Each structure stands twice: as C-alpha cells, then as structure tokens.
N, C-alpha and C positions, 0 to 999 in steps of 0.2 A: 201205718195208722196215724202217726204223729204228723207227717207231712200232709196227709189228707184231712186233718182236723177231726179225726174220729176218736176223740179223747174219751167219749162215753163208752165206746166199744172197748177201748184199752182198759178202762177201769173195770168193766164187766169181766174182761179176760183175766185181770189180776185177781178179782174176787173168786172166780171159778178155779183159779190155779194159785193157791196160797204160796207156792214156792216162788212165784214171780212177784216182784215188788210193785207197789202202786207208783204212779208217776212222781209223786212227792218223795217217796222213799228211794226211788231209782237214783237220785242224785248222790246218795251216800252208799250205793251198792258196792260190794266188793268186785263186781263184774264190770269191766271196762265197757262192755256193750250196753249195759243198762245205764251207766253214767252218760254214755254218748246219746242214748235215747232222751234222757232228761235234758242234756245240753241242747239237743235239737228242738225239744219242746219249748225251751226258753227262747230260742231264736224265733220260733214260729209265733209264740204268744206275746213276747215282749220285744222282739226285734233286737235281741241282745246276743252278741257273738262271743262274749267273754268266756262262757263255759265251753264253747266249742274250741276256742283257742287253748284253754286249759287242757282239754281232752287230747290235744296234739302232744303236749308234754307227758301226759299220763299213758299214752299208747305204748303197748308192749311189743307190737309187731308192725312191720312196715305197712301192711294193708290197713291196719287201724289208723296209723298216722296219716296215710293218704286220704282216707275217708273224712277224717276230722279236718284235715287241711283244706280239702276241696269245699266242704260245707262252711268252714269258717271264712275262707276267701270269698265264696259266693255271697255270704252275709255282709262282709265288709264292702264288697263292690256295690251291693244293693243300698248300703247306707252312705255311700259316697267316700269311703276311706280306701281309695284305690292304691295309694302308696303302701299302706299297711298290708293290703292283699298281695301286692307284688313281693313284698319282703317275706311274707309267710310262704309263698310258693317258691321263691328262690331258695329259702332255707331247706325246704323239703327236697327240691331237686338236687341241692348240693350234697345231700346224704347219699344219693345214687344207690339206694337199696330197694327201690320199688320194683315190683314185677313189671314186665313190658307193658301190659295194658294199663296198669295203674300209673306208670311213668308217662304214658301218652295222655292219660286223663289230666295229670298235673300240668303237662306242657300245653294242653289246649286252654286250660284256665290261665296259665301264665301268658300265653299269646293274647288272650282276650283282655287281660289287664294291661299288657304292654301297648296294645292298640289304643286303649283309653288314654294313655300317657303319650301317645304318638311316637313310641319307640318301635317303629315298624321293622327295623332290622332284627331286633330280638324276637319280635312277633313272627316274622317269616321263618327264622331259624327254629323256633319252637314248633311251629306247624309242620315244617319239613321233617323234624324228628318224630313227631307224633304220627305222621303218615306211614312210618315203617311197619306199623302193625297191620296195615292193609295186606301185606304179603306174609307176615309171620303168623297172624291169627285170623285167617280169612273166614273161619266158621264161628268165631266168637261173637255173640250177640252184642255184648258191651263194646267190643272193639269196632264192630260195624257202625254203631251209633257214634262213637268218637271219630271214626274216619269220615263219617258224613259231615260232621261239624268242621273237621279239618279241610275237607274239600270246599265247603262254603267260605271258610276263612281264606283259603288259598286264592279263590276267585276274587274275594273282597280286597286282598292285599296286592293283587297283580296290577300292573300298569294298565291304563285304559286301552282296551282292544287286545290285551294279551292274556286275559283270563280264560281258563279252561271251562267254557260254558257247559260242555257235556258232563264233566265231573261234578259241577255245581248242581246241575239238574238231578243227576243220579244221587247226589248227597241228600237232596230233599225228598227222595223217594225211599224212605226206610220205615221200619215198623214204629220206631220212636216218633217220627214225624206224623205218621198216620194216627197214632194214639193221641198225640197232642192236638191235632186238628179236630178229632172227634170230641175231646174233652173241652176244647174252646167252644165248639158249637153248642155243647150241652150247657156249659156255664153261661154263655151269652144268652141263650134261649131262656134259661131260668132267671137271669137278671132282667131281661126285657119283660118277662111275665110279671115279675115282682114290681117293676116300675109301672106297668099297666094297671095292676091291682091297686097300687097306691093312687095313681091318677084318677081311676074310676070312682073311688070312694064307695065302692060297692060293699055292703055289709057282709062280712064273712066271719065265721068262727075260727079263731086262731088257736089250734090245739097245741102247737109248739112252734118255736121260732125257727123257721126254715133257713138254714145257712148254706144250702146246697150250692147256690150260685156263687157265693163268696168263696166257699171252700174249694170248689172245682177250679175256679180261676186262680186262686192262690197256689193250689197244688201244682197246677200246670206251669205257673210262672217259676216256682221254686225248683221244680225238676228240670226245667229248661236252663235255669241258671246253673244247677249242679252239673248238667251235661256240658255246659260251656257255650251254649247258643245265646250269645249276648243280644242279638237283634230280636230273637223270639222273646227273651225275658223282658226286654224293654217294652215291646208291644203288649205283652200280657200283663205286666205290672201296671202300665198306663190304663189298660182296660179295667183291671181290678180296682184301681184307685178311682177311676171315673165312676164306676158303679156305686162306690161308697159315697162319693161326692154328691151324686144325685139324690142321696137320702138326707143331705144336710140342708139347713135353712139358716136364716139370720140369727136364730137362737142356739145354734150349734156351739159346742164347747170350743173356745179359741185354741186350746191345746190340740184337740182333734183336727181342727182346720190346719194348724201348723204342721202336724204330722202328714196330712194328706197333701198339702202344698209341697212340703219337703220331699215327699215320695215321688211326686211328679217331676220335681227338679232332678232328683238323683237318677231317675231312669231316662232323663233327657227328653221328656215329652213337652217340648217348648210350645207347640201349637196349642195343646190342651191347657197348658199352664197359663199362658197369656189370657185365655178366655175365663178360666176358673178364677184367677186372681182379680180380673176385672169385675166379675160378679161379686166376689167377697168384698172388694173395695166399695162397690156401689151399694151393696145390700147388707153387708156385715156377715160375720164378725171380722172386721179389718185387723183386729189385734192378732189374729192367727197369721195373717199375711206378714205383718210387721215382725213377728217373732221368727217366722221361717226365713225371711230375708236376713235377719240379724245373725242367723246361724250359718250362713254361707261363707266358706273360706275362699275369698276372692284371689288368693295367691296361687291356688292350685286348680284351675279349671281343667276339665278333661274334654275329650272330643264329644262326649255325650252331654255334659253339663254346661258347656260354654254358652250355647244359644238359649238354653233354659234359664241360665242366670240372667242373661240380658232380658228375656221375656218377663221374668219375675220383677226385676228392677224397673222395667219400662211400665208394666201394667200396675205395679204397686207403688210407683214413685211418690205419689201424693201422701201416702200414709206411713212411710218409713220414718224411723227415728233419725235425728240429726247425725248421730255418729255413723250409722249404717250408710246413710245417703252420702255423707262426706267421704267415707272410705271408698264408696263406689265411684264418686267423682274423681278421686285421686287415681284409682285403678284404670278407669276409662281414659282419663287424660293422658296417662302414660302409654296407653296402647294405641291411641289414635294415629300417631305417626307411623307405627308399624304393627298393624293389627294381626298380621300373620305370625308375629312372634308369640302370640298367646298360645296357639296350637299350630306349629309350623306347617304341617301337612294337612291342615283342616280342609274340609270340603266346601267352605263357604266363599272363598275367593274375595273378590272386590266388594261383594254385598255386605261383608262383615263391617267394613268401614262405615257404611250408612247406619247399620244397626247400633254401632257404638255411639255415633253422634246423636241418633234419635233417642237412645236411652239416656245419654247425658242431658239432653234437653228436658226429659221428664223428671229429672232429679233436682231441678233448680228450686222447687218450692220447699223441699225438705232438707237440703244440705245447708251447712253453715254458710253464712254470707261470705266469710273469708275465703271459702273454697270456690264460691261462684264468681267473685270479682276477678275479672281478667280472663275467665274461661270463654265467655261469649266472644270477646275480642279475638282471642286466639283462634276459635273455630271459624269466625267470619273471615279471618285472614288466610285460611288454608287455600292453597292454589286449586284450580279446577282439576277434577279427577281426569285422568287420561284413559280410563277404561270405559268403553262405550256402554257396556252393560250397566255400569254404575251411573254414568252420566245421564242416561235416557230412561232409567227405569221409572221415573216419576212422570214422564211426559204424557202417556196415554190419557190420563184424567187430569193431569196438572196439579195433583194434590199429593203432598207427602204424607207419610204415616202420622206425623204429628199435626196434620191439618194445615201445613204451610203451603199456600198456593203459589205456583210459579207464575211469572208474567205470561200473558197469552202469547203462544207461538214462540216462546223463548226457552231454550234448553239451558241446563246448568252449564254446559260447555260454552254456550254462546254468551251467557250472562257473566260467567266468571265468578259466580257467587255460590255459596253453600245452599243446597235446597232447603235447609232448615233455618236459613237466615232470619225470616220473620219471627219465628218462635224464640230463637236465641236472642235476637235483638230485644224482644219483649222481656225475656228473662233478665237481660242485662239492665234494662230500665227499672224493673222491679227491685233488683238487688241494690241498685244505686239509690233508689228512693228509700229502701230499708236502711 
C-alpha cells in the first residue's frame, strides 16, 4: 500500500484494526516490520533514505536486513548517492548470511551500482554469482524475476557481438515485466488524459484530486528499482517527472523546479533535461535551475549522470551563479585533454569531447572572469581531432550546436580549427573587454 501511494486505505485499515498502528505511530512500533513500513513511507513521501538505513541496523534477521538494504540502496541510487549505495550493499554481502535468493537480490543491486561507477569487473562477477539461482531455485517466482534482470545485465556487460541475445529476450518475457508494461500503459494513459483535460479547459466538477497517473508511474518506477532493473527505472522515473513538469508554469515554486530538474539529472534523462532546463531558463523560474546545478557533485559523475550534467550546464549556463559556473569550467577544462577519464568505459566515445567544449562555451557568461581568461586561447589551440565521426559531425548543415557556422565546404579536419572557434573567440573578446 505504501509503495502504491494508498495511504488513505492504510489509515482505514489501521482504524478498523486497532492492534495495527497508524503510519505516524508505526515509526515507534516495537515491531521491526512496522518500523520498516514507516521508513518506506518516509522514502516515498520525502525522498529520505535515513530511516531505511537505520532499519538495516535494527534488523534482527538476515531477510529483514536484506529488504532494508535493497530499499535503502535503491533510494540512494535514485538520489545520486551511488558510492553510499555501493558501500551499503558491500557491507550486506560481506556478512554472507542471506538466503540464496536474497543473496542474488543483493548482488543484482550491487552489479547495478558498480556499472554506474564503471567498475565492470565487479559487476560481471556479481551478475555471474546471482545467476546461480537459475538452477537452484527454478520454480521460485522471485528468483525468476531476479534471473531475468541478471540475463539482461549479462547481455549489457558483454563485449559487442558476444552477448547472449536469446537469454536477454527470455529475460524480458517474465510475469514481472508483463505487469510493469501493463502498469506503465495505465499510468501513461491516465497522465495523457489529465493533460488533455487541462489543455481543453473544459469545465468539470472535481470531486477529489485524482493521483492515479502519478501513483501508478511512481509505483512502477520504485518496484523496478527494487528489482534491480536500472534501465527500466531510468525510463519510468523520467516519465514520472516529465508528467509532473508538464503541470508547472512560470509561477511554479523554485524548490519544486529544483527537485524536478535534479530528478531528471539523477536518472540520466539528458535529452529531456536539456529541453526542460531551456524552457525554465526562458520562461522561469530560473532560480530552480540555478539551485539544481549548484547541488551537483562534479567530482563524481556516473555513467547515467555524466551527459545529464553536461546537458544541465549547457542549457542553464546563462543563469548559473558564478561559483557553480567557475567550478564547472575547472572541471571541464581538466577533462578536455582526456574526456574518457571521466568514465573510462563510457558509451560516448569521441562525441564526448565535443560536448565538453560546447558546454564550456555556454558557461562563459556566468563564470568568473579569472576562470575564462586563457580558456578560449587554449581551446582554439587544440589540434584537429583525428576521429572522423567527431571531425565531420557538424558538416551536413555546417552549424555547430552553439550556432558556430563552419566555412562553406570546409571541414574541421581541413581547417585545423575547433568547430566552436567563433563562439569561443567571441567569449574571449567579451572577457577581455570585461
């Protein structure tokens, strides 16, 4: 009930059964199970994992500790605290007292977190160990769901052309996946109908505030995260946040906008994030964007958040505070010579270098002048890239993402100049006049 947002039903149940505590009283219950329910409610309502972490220490049995650890780790991953999640899971696995299926559950979550930190060897080892329950518990429903995620992760972690496609397809054909697909369809349909009602301005009597669309999408996202299906959680979390964003306007609470923007960042929805930030910068409230950017830890990007961080800095560059923009300039400047060092086995390849330079160009109006001086000269002096995909990606229309137009018929490789040279040269001129 808590995960599905059915708090009114839970209250009614407690009223009808006096022996069961209310949600408020559950936090102080003598029963660990009820304290766990209260902790989970706090995570759902306030996005706070502290009580779940406390529930790990209060657990009396291994199965309780496993449930609290998985729930807490999923919450930490969702809020961008990946290193903390890895530590929680490593501590739980070190105890080595979980039942086989629970152990596999912990290992799938550990693999998911390790992938985010690009520790692929540990991820592969965790997935391989989790796969053992395929043979030891073939008729266990929970084990079947865990094995399906393990199969998808095995395919994802395999070298190009070496993945077991058959196992990956079979892994996507389970009861858990079917339920999720049905729930997503229901939630998306309800969200679309709500948006249509708002757009039509048709006079209707609102008897109660219908949260069915929101609750369905949130429930599906949380349960996907608890299962360890990171890709599904990312997509569903982005869909849930997008539905909420569509209900905001220029008069929205900046703190709400901050939370929505941060949520898109944490789930790695870089495409949606760039567009959403652009709208808030143009129409307001830009303060929410500024606050969200200030809260990013540039020292610890993950595979999911790296491109989202660049999208936020790029689209919101004009409204960032000087400290945030200057820190971003330092971070990008240090990564330009070796962008792959940010996430060694990342999927972006040579295109990442362009995104770094493009983002740097967008920060020139907000960063401190002392940070900008010399940056333009350094970028303009970079040698031509020797990767064809990077050299020619601007050629079809001759226009870079920052609006810098290349000379007609001349590629970056031929000109020997950075494709963003015009905008950077302009930024250099502005900084010197300043």
